[in-house]
C-alpha positions as CSV (number, residue, x, y, z in Angstrom):
1,X,114.3,94.8,120.3
2,X,114.3,91.1,119.4
3,X,115.9,88.6,121.8
4,X,116.4,85.5,119.6
5,X,119.4,85.1,117.5
6,X,117.3,84.2,114.4
7,X,115.2,87.3,114.9
8,X,118.3,89.5,115.1
9,X,119.7,87.9,111.9
10,X,116.3,88.4,110.2
11,X,116.4,92.1,111.1
12,X,119.9,92.4,109.6
13,X,118.9,90.5,106.4
14,X,115.7,92.5,106.0
15,X,117.7,95.8,106.2
16,X,120.2,94.6,103.6
17,X,117.4,93.5,101.2
18,X,115.5,96.7,101.8
19,X,118.6,98.8,100.8
20,X,119.2,96.6,97.7
21,X,115.6,96.9,96.6
22,X,115.5,100.6,97.1
23,X,118.7,101.0,95.1
24,X,117.4,98.9,92.2
25,X,114.0,100.7,92.2
26,X,115.6,104.1,92.3
27,X,118.1,103.2,89.5
28,X,115.2,102.0,87.3
29,X,113.2,105.2,87.9
30,X,116.3,107.3,86.9
31,X,116.6,105.3,83.7
32,X,112.9,105.8,83.0
33,X,113.4,109.6,83.4
34,X,116.4,109.4,81.0
35,X,114.3,107.5,78.5
36,X,111.4,110.1,78.7
37,X,114.0,112.9,78.2
38,X,115.2,111.3,74.9
39,X,114.9,113.6,72.0
40,X,115.4,111.3,69.0
41,X,114.1,107.8,68.3
42,X,117.6,106.3,68.0
43,X,118.7,107.1,71.5
44,X,115.2,106.0,72.8
45,X,115.5,102.6,71.0
46,X,118.9,102.0,72.5
47,X,117.7,102.7,76.1
48,X,114.3,101.0,75.9
49,X,115.5,97.3,76.1
50,X,117.6,98.1,79.1
51,X,114.7,99.8,80.9
52,X,112.4,97.0,80.0
53,X,114.9,94.5,81.4
54,X,115.2,96.4,84.6
55,X,111.4,96.6,85.0
56,X,111.0,92.9,84.4
57,X,113.7,92.2,87.0
58,X,111.9,94.4,89.6
59,X,108.6,92.7,88.9
60,X,110.2,89.2,89.1
61,X,111.5,90.0,92.6
62,X,108.2,91.5,93.7
63,X,109.7,95.0,94.2
64,X,107.0,96.4,92.0
65,X,103.8,94.7,90.9
66,X,103.8,92.8,87.6
67,X,101.0,94.9,86.2
68,X,102.8,98.2,87.1
69,X,105.8,96.8,85.2
70,X,103.6,95.9,82.2
71,X,101.9,99.4,82.2
72,X,105.3,101.1,82.4
73,X,106.7,99.0,79.5
74,X,103.6,99.7,77.4
75,X,103.7,103.5,78.0
76,X,107.5,103.7,77.4
77,X,107.2,101.7,74.2
78,X,104.4,103.9,72.9
79,X,106.5,106.9,73.8
80,X,109.6,105.7,71.9
81,X,107.5,104.7,68.9
82,X,106.1,108.2,68.8
83,X,109.5,109.8,68.7
84,X,110.7,111.1,65.3
């Protein structure tokens, strides 16, 4: 266990950030699953901008890599455009 005050504070801050990052990443994965389960194009197009925004936010905060976000956005856009 750390002895310095600053190290103890850093441990607390890291735990808080870790929980927040995990929550945001899990929420985004859930929305991606919802988008992939979309049956019609209209519902897919309504959900796509929200999911893209979430992916961009995760990439900006380095929770996921920027290329992973770009790949996900590309695949999801292709999926929605292929819906009828």
